[in-house]
Residue, then its C-alpha position, 0 to 999 in steps of 0.5 A: x630170119x630170111x630175106x625180104x625179096x623173096x616176099x616180093x617176087x609174088x606181089x607183082x603177079x598177085x596185083x595184076x591177077x586181082x586186077x584182072x579177076x576184079x574187072x573181067x572174072x578171068x585171070x591170065x595163066x602167065x600171071x598165075x604161073x609167075x606167081x607161083x614161081x614167086x611163092x615157091x622161091x618165098x617157100x623155100x627161102x623161109x622154110x627150106x625145100x623140104x619143109x616147103x614141100x611138105x607144107x605145100x602137100x599138107x595145104x593143098x590137102x586141107x584146101x582139097x578137103x574144104x572143097x570136098x566137104x563144100x561139094x557134099x554140103x552144097x553140090x558139086x555142080x552148083x559148087x563148080x558153077x557158082x563157087x570155085x572156078x579153076x583159076x581159083x583152085x589153082x591160086x589157092x595151090x600156088x600160094x601154098x608154099x609161103x604158109x605152114x599148115x596152121x597159117x594156111x588154115x588162118x588165111x583161108x578163113x580170112x579170105x572167105x571172111x573178106x569175101x563174104x563181106x565183099x559179097x554182102x557189100x557189092x550185092x553180086x552174084x559172086x565174089x572175085x574170089x582171087x581178087x579177094x584172096x590176093x588182097x589177103x595175101x598182101x596184108x598178110x605179107x605186109x604184117x608178116x614183113x612188118x613184124x620181123 
């Protein structure tokens, strides 16, 4: 069992990115970098450096395979225009150290399910994916820390 503090490091940056993504559909690279540092610290504290690096590589591979499959199904031009921005992809790469691969897949499913609900409820053309993913991440942290 590790300390709670490393998991609190990514909270301020994720809240700032959520607010920015929902209101302006842009995220600041400085908040993204701070978030990445926090998630790496939390991943290393939880799993150790070696396992955190292995899990990060595996999770980024899982996300890349998912993007490849979506690009093949929907077309890459449409996916990049309406589906994923660079900030979204970098966010999902930055969050990778915190999860083992099984938990990462569950996190992705939960995030995209929340995104679908957001999209249906808001009737907007696109979903603020970093905002929804940040919300799902905060819920994950709360549940994980509550059940320790």
